[in-house]
N, C-alpha and C positions, 0 to 999 in steps of 0.2 A: 414753686409750682411743680417742677419735675420730681421733687422729694415727695410731694403729696401723691403724684401719680404712681411713683414707685411703691409708696406705702400702700396705696389702694390695690395695686397689683398683687403685692405680697399677701394682703388680707384676703383677697379673692381666691388666691391659690390655696392659702391655708384653710379657708372656709370650704373650698371644693374638696380638699383632701379629707377633712373631717366629715363632710357629708357622705363621701364615698365609703369611708370606714363605718359610718353609722348604718348605711344601707347593707353593707356586707355583714356587719354584726347582727342586724335585724334578721336577715335571711338565715344566717348560721344559727342564731339563737332560737328561731322558730323551729328549725329542723331538730336541733338538740332537745328542745323542750317537748316536741311531739313524741319522740321515742322515749325520752326519760320519764315522761308522765304516763306512758302506756297508751298513747293515742292510737297506735297500731292495733292494740287489743280492743279498745272501745269501738273502733271503726272496722271491726272484723265481721265477716259475713255471719258467722255463728252467733256473735254477740248481738248483732242487729236482729237476727231471727228469734233469739231468746227473749228479746225485749220489744218485739213488734207490737204486742197488745198495749203495752204502756205508751209506746210512741204514738200509736193510733189514738189512744185516749187523750194524750196531750194535744195532738193536732185538732181533735174534735172540740176540745175545750178552749184552746188558744190558737185559733187558725192563723190570724194575722201575725202573731208572735212566732209561730212555727215557720211560716213563710219567710220571715225576716231572718230567723236563725239558719234555716236551710240555705238561703242565699248567701249569707255572710260566711258560713262554714265552707261552702263550695268555692266561693271566690277566693278565700284565704288558702284553701287547699291547693287550688290551681296556681295562685301567685307564688306559693312557697314550694311548689312541685312535690307535694306530699303524695305518696303512692296509694291513694284511696279513692280515685276518681270513679272506678267501676262500682265499688261498694256504695258510694254516695249516690251515684246515678240510680242504682237499683232501689236504694232506700227511698229516695225522693219520688221515684215512680210509684213505689208501693204506697207511700203516704199521701201523695197529691194527685195521682192519676197521670195518664200519658200526656195530656195537653198542658196542664199547669206545670207538671213536672218537667216537661221538655222546655218550656219557657224559662223556668227557674234556672235549669242547668245551662242552657245556651247563653243567657244573659250573664250569669255569674261566672261561667268559664271564660267568656269573652273578656269580661272585666279583669279577672285574675290574670289571664294570659297577657293582656295589654299592659298591666302593671309590671309584670315580669319583663316583658319586652322593653318597656321604657327604662326600667332599672338597669337591665343588661346593656342597653345602648349607652346610657349615661356612664356606666362604669368602665366598659371595655371597648366599645366600638371604634373610637378614633385611634386608640393605640394599636388595636389589631389590624386595622386597615393600613396604618403607617408601616407596621412591621411586614405586612404582606407586599407592600409596594405596588408595582404595576400589575402584578397578578391579582391582588386584592381589588384594585380598581376595575379590572376587566370583569371579575366575578360580580362585583357590585353593579356595574353597568348592565351586564347581561341579565341579572336578576331583576333589577329595578325597571328595566324596559317593559317587562311583562309581569310585574310584581303580583297583580291581582290573580292572574291565571295560575302562576306558580304557587302562590299561597293557597289557593283553592285546591289545587292538586295535592299539596302536602297535607291539608286538613282532611280531605276526603279519603285518603288511603290510611287505613288503621294500622299499617305496618310501621309507620314512623312514630316514635315516641312523642307524646304531646308536648312534654317539657322541652324536648330538643327543637321542635318546630317553633316553640316560643322564643328560644334563645338564638338560633342560627340567623333568622332574618334581622335580628338586632344589629348585626355587624354590617348590614347594608344601609342604604339611605332611603329605603321605601318609606312613604308617609305612614304615620301612626294610624290615620283613618283607613288606609288601604289594608293594613294588617288587621285592624279590628273588624272591618266589614267582611273581609274574606274569611276570617276566623268564625264569625257568627254564622255565615252562610254554610261554610264547609263542615261545621260540626253538627249541623242539624240532623242529617241522616243517622249517624252513629249514635247521637244522643237519643234520638227517638227509639232506636232499637233497644238500648240498655234500659231506658226509662220504662218502656213498654214491658220488657222482661221483668222489671221490678214488681209488676202487678201479680206475678206468680212467685214472689219472694220465698214463700214457705217451701216450695218444691225445688228450689235451687240448692244443690248440695255443694257445689264448687264453682269457682270463677273460671276454671279451665273448661274449654270447649264451648263457651258462650258464643263465640264467633266461629261459625262454621266456614269451611272453605268456600261454599257457595255464596255466603254473605260477604266474605272478603272479596270474592270475585266481582260481586255486584258493586261494591264500593270502588274497586279498581276501575271498573268501566265508567262509573261516574267521574272519577278523577281524570280519566283519559279524555272525557268530553270537555273538561275544563281546559285541556291543553290544545284542543282543536283550533281555536283562534290563533294561538302562538304558532302552531305548525303551518297553518295557511299563510300567516304573515311572513314566515321565513321562506316558504316556497315562492311566494310572490316576489319577495325581495331578491331571491336568487335569480328568478326569471328576468326581473328588471335589470339586474347586474349583467346577466348573460346577453340580453338584448343591447345594452349599452356598449358591450365589448365588440359587438359585430360591426 
């Protein structure tokens, strides 16, 4: 009986190692293939602009297929952290309009981000928390206590790299549902801006300067609003603690 249990444990450990290696190989292979096959050239602003008439014609003739392709490409690009999110958002806005385009990007980006979050958690989270010890546990407890507000803050501020916000929370124990819902809500403002800009794709010469300081400031204010419940909660808890000490 004990031999069977030991054999089962070895099998599960071996299976877990193989699965982790497969996940790492998949992500690494996707990144290598993207650049080796010239994906960065195909999904370049100038390339999209040169082929915008052909893309519009394809959408007009095969609307459902175009929707599915746009969704899958954006979700995959997000999951594999490919540096094409802005170009894809502009292109989708150009092809499908602000409302349908925003829906495609928000749902696809949320799915891709959640897949990356789950993969990172499976691969690294437990080992990282054990290595950090008590410090890691305190960070985890502080973040998970107000996970939704913190996630919303990170998503609303465009200064934080999207892929980094996908990975960092994976080292905590926040629920996957909290991560996904906060991501979906938090990326709506930025997504709408870029998708809407895509309607004027022909007049965009560079990706630089698309986010003005005023727009970044607006996002920052939205992000601060997300933290108000956390701030109020901490003030009240300190007041309660002070009253108890008297």
